[in-house]
Backbone as JSON, one array per atom type, in Angstrom:
{
  "sequence": "MNAQTATPKNEFEEELAKLVVTALNLDINPAEINPDAPLYGDEGLGIDSIDILEISLALSKQYGVQLRADDENSKQIFASLRNLGTHIQANRTK",
  "N": [[-27.22, 0.61, 26.77], [-25.72, 3.14, 25.0], [-25.78, 4.24, 21.97], [-25.11, 6.52, 19.99], [-25.99, 8.24, 16.97], [-23.72, 9.73, 14.86], [-20.87, 10.97, 13.54], [-20.41, 10.01, 10.19], [-19.76, 6.62, 9.2], [-17.02, 5.02, 7.54], [-16.71, 2.68, 4.8], [-15.28, 0.4, 5.7], [-15.54, 0.68, 8.47], [-18.27, 0.31, 8.72], [-18.46, -2.4, 8.05], [-16.94, -3.45, 10.14], [-18.51, -2.69, 12.34], [-20.72, -4.33, 11.94], [-19.5, -6.81, 12.33], [-18.78, -6.64, 15.05], [-21.32, -6.41, 16.28], [-22.41, -8.88, 15.54], [-20.5, -10.71, 16.64], [-20.83, -10.25, 19.37], [-23.44, -10.69, 19.7], [-25.29, -8.57, 19.87], [-28.17, -6.56, 20.52], [-28.69, -4.46, 18.59], [-28.72, -2.19, 15.87], [-26.14, -2.22, 13.53], [-25.7, 0.17, 12.14], [-26.32, 2.11, 13.94], [-24.19, 2.49, 15.58], [-21.95, 4.76, 16.78], [-19.01, 5.8, 15.31], [-17.05, 7.18, 16.68], [-17.65, 7.0, 19.34], [-17.02, 5.75, 22.67], [-16.04, 2.33, 23.01], [-15.63, 0.71, 25.17], [-16.51, 0.31, 28.61], [-18.84, 2.4, 30.5], [-19.93, 4.22, 28.73], [-20.92, 4.82, 25.28], [-20.85, 1.78, 23.54], [-20.52, 0.2, 25.77], [-19.12, -2.18, 26.31], [-17.44, -4.97, 27.92], [-14.47, -6.5, 29.43], [-14.62, -9.23, 28.77], [-16.17, -9.12, 26.48], [-14.36, -7.76, 24.86], [-12.46, -9.77, 24.48], [-14.0, -11.58, 22.98], [-14.48, -10.04, 20.68], [-11.84, -9.7, 19.82], [-11.15, -12.33, 19.14], [-12.91, -12.77, 16.98], [-11.94, -10.82, 15.22], [-9.39, -11.76, 14.74], [-9.93, -14.12, 13.35], [-11.28, -13.09, 11.11], [-9.63, -11.04, 10.0], [-6.99, -11.65, 10.54], [-5.63, -10.32, 12.49], [-3.85, -9.98, 15.44], [-4.83, -9.34, 18.59], [-3.96, -8.52, 21.82], [-4.71, -8.85, 25.27], [-2.84, -7.94, 27.09], [-1.47, -6.04, 25.71], [0.01, -2.92, 25.62], [-1.19, -0.92, 24.19], [-3.86, -1.51, 23.99], [-6.02, -0.18, 25.27], [-6.15, 2.23, 23.88], [-6.55, 1.26, 21.26], [-9.06, 0.03, 21.44], [-10.59, 2.22, 22.05], [-12.51, 3.39, 20.42], [-14.74, 2.58, 17.69], [-13.7, 3.62, 15.37], [-10.95, 3.95, 16.01], [-10.3, 1.26, 16.41], [-10.8, 0.23, 13.84], [-8.87, 1.62, 12.33], [-6.51, 0.58, 13.44], [-6.77, -2.15, 12.75], [-6.77, -2.04, 9.93], [-4.18, -1.19, 9.51], [-2.71, -3.34, 10.39], [-3.63, -5.77, 9.44], [-3.66, -9.13, 8.1], [-5.13, -10.52, 6.37]],
  "CA": [[-26.26, 0.96, 25.75], [-25.96, 4.41, 24.37], [-25.07, 4.23, 20.69], [-25.63, 7.66, 19.27], [-25.6, 8.39, 15.58], [-22.96, 10.98, 14.73], [-19.99, 11.0, 12.39], [-20.63, 8.86, 9.3], [-18.72, 5.59, 9.15], [-16.56, 4.65, 6.21], [-17.14, 1.33, 4.43], [-14.66, -0.59, 6.58], [-16.14, 0.82, 9.79], [-19.59, -0.33, 8.62], [-18.18, -3.84, 8.1], [-16.47, -3.72, 11.49], [-19.67, -2.56, 13.23], [-21.51, -5.56, 11.77], [-18.75, -7.89, 12.96], [-18.89, -6.46, 16.51], [-22.69, -6.74, 16.66], [-22.56, -10.33, 15.37], [-19.64, -11.41, 17.6], [-21.33, -10.08, 20.72], [-24.88, -10.95, 19.67], [-25.93, -7.36, 20.4], [-29.5, -6.23, 20.02], [-28.55, -3.1, 18.1], [-28.43, -2.11, 14.44], [-24.76, -1.73, 13.37], [-25.71, 1.54, 11.64], [-26.51, 3.0, 15.09], [-22.94, 2.63, 16.33], [-21.17, 5.97, 16.49], [-17.63, 5.34, 15.18], [-16.18, 7.9, 17.6], [-18.07, 6.76, 20.72], [-16.25, 4.72, 23.35], [-16.52, 0.95, 22.95], [-15.42, 0.06, 26.47], [-16.97, 1.06, 29.79], [-20.24, 2.76, 30.65], [-20.39, 5.06, 27.63], [-20.9, 4.16, 23.98], [-21.41, 0.42, 23.53], [-20.51, -0.34, 27.12], [-18.62, -3.55, 26.35], [-16.51, -5.25, 29.01], [-13.25, -7.21, 29.05], [-15.01, -10.49, 28.11], [-16.57, -8.71, 25.12], [-13.12, -7.45, 24.12], [-11.89, -11.06, 24.08], [-14.84, -12.1, 21.9], [-14.2, -9.22, 19.48], [-10.47, -10.01, 19.4], [-11.2, -13.63, 18.47], [-13.57, -12.57, 15.69], [-11.04, -10.03, 14.37], [-8.29, -12.65, 14.37], [-10.44, -15.02, 12.31], [-11.69, -12.34, 9.92], [-8.59, -10.18, 9.42], [-5.64, -12.11, 10.86], [-5.03, -9.37, 13.43], [-3.73, -10.51, 16.79], [-4.96, -8.33, 19.64], [-3.71, -9.17, 23.11], [-5.19, -8.09, 26.43], [-1.71, -7.32, 27.78], [-0.85, -5.04, 24.84], [-0.08, -1.6, 26.26], [-2.0, -0.05, 23.34], [-5.24, -2.01, 23.91], [-6.99, 0.84, 25.67], [-6.27, 3.17, 22.76], [-7.09, 0.53, 20.11], [-10.49, -0.2, 21.67], [-11.23, 3.46, 22.5], [-13.68, 3.63, 19.58], [-14.81, 1.77, 16.48], [-12.78, 4.24, 14.41], [-9.58, 3.57, 16.4], [-10.17, -0.18, 16.15], [-10.71, 0.07, 12.39], [-7.56, 2.13, 11.89], [-5.51, -0.41, 13.86], [-6.93, -3.37, 11.95], [-6.32, -1.8, 8.56], [-2.73, -1.05, 9.51], [-2.04, -4.57, 10.83], [-4.31, -6.99, 8.97], [-2.91, -10.04, 7.25], [-6.12, -11.12, 5.46]],
  "C": [[-26.66, 2.25, 25.08], [-25.14, 4.47, 23.1], [-25.65, 5.33, 19.82], [-25.17, 7.64, 17.82], [-24.87, 9.72, 15.47], [-22.18, 10.95, 13.43], [-20.24, 9.79, 11.49], [-19.45, 7.89, 9.32], [-18.29, 5.4, 7.71], [-16.97, 3.19, 5.97], [-16.56, 0.27, 5.36], [-15.26, -0.53, 7.98], [-17.54, 0.22, 9.83], [-19.44, -1.85, 8.77], [-17.78, -4.26, 9.53], [-17.62, -3.65, 12.5], [-20.54, -3.82, 13.15], [-20.82, -6.74, 12.46], [-18.88, -7.83, 14.49], [-20.28, -6.87, 16.98], [-22.91, -8.25, 16.59], [-21.76, -11.09, 16.43], [-20.2, -11.36, 19.01], [-22.83, -10.35, 20.83], [-25.66, -9.79, 20.29], [-27.28, -7.13, 19.75], [-29.5, -4.76, 19.61], [-28.26, -3.17, 16.6], [-27.0, -1.56, 14.3], [-24.7, -0.28, 12.89], [-25.84, 2.56, 12.78], [-25.22, 3.24, 15.88], [-22.18, 3.86, 15.85], [-19.7, 5.55, 16.43], [-16.65, 6.03, 16.14], [-16.54, 7.7, 19.07], [-17.21, 5.68, 21.36], [-16.88, 3.34, 23.19], [-16.59, 0.35, 24.35], [-15.99, 0.93, 27.59], [-18.44, 1.41, 29.71], [-20.8, 3.61, 29.51], [-20.38, 4.26, 26.34], [-21.56, 2.8, 24.02], [-21.41, -0.23, 24.9], [-20.02, -1.78, 27.21], [-17.61, -3.72, 27.48], [-15.33, -6.08, 28.51], [-13.55, -8.55, 28.37], [-15.43, -10.2, 26.68], [-15.35, -8.41, 24.25], [-12.47, -8.74, 23.64], [-12.67, -11.67, 22.92], [-14.56, -11.35, 20.59], [-12.81, -9.57, 18.94], [-10.42, -11.34, 18.65], [-11.82, -13.5, 17.08], [-12.66, -11.81, 14.71], [-9.87, -10.88, 13.88], [-8.72, -13.57, 13.23], [-10.7, -14.28, 11.0], [-10.53, -11.64, 9.22], [-7.17, -10.62, 9.71], [-4.91, -11.18, 11.81], [-5.01, -9.98, 14.82], [-3.78, -9.36, 17.78], [-4.83, -9.04, 20.97], [-4.14, -8.26, 24.25], [-4.05, -7.36, 27.12], [-0.96, -6.32, 26.9], [-1.06, -3.66, 25.46], [-0.95, -0.63, 25.46], [-3.48, -0.45, 23.29], [-6.28, -0.96, 24.24], [-7.22, 1.83, 24.54], [-6.91, 2.5, 21.54], [-8.6, 0.38, 20.25], [-11.22, 1.05, 22.17], [-12.49, 3.76, 21.7], [-13.64, 2.69, 18.38], [-13.82, 2.31, 15.44], [-11.33, 3.87, 14.73], [-9.33, 2.09, 16.09], [-9.99, -0.43, 14.66], [-9.36, 0.51, 11.84], [-6.46, 1.13, 12.23], [-5.58, -1.67, 13.0], [-6.41, -3.16, 10.54], [-4.81, -1.67, 8.47], [-2.01, -2.38, 9.78], [-2.65, -5.86, 10.3], [-3.42, -7.82, 8.06], [-3.83, -10.74, 6.26], [-6.89, -10.05, 4.75]]
}
């Protein structure tokens, strides 16, 4: 996993990074997650489709946001922690 430190995260992105680390039981400090780095694939966090499902479940419980694998916007939503945070804040019900 390559989680470079770069652009500072805002408060919500910090919270979201902690949720992702907890949901996936990652051995990384949430502060090390670059909010602009890719979440999916070989770069950034390197999470896979199963990880996306785990994150989606945690986000649904925490924020009431329903993320579906067949959503045409999923690739863009999960492109980075920052994109994910922006989507959640725009669509949260909790």
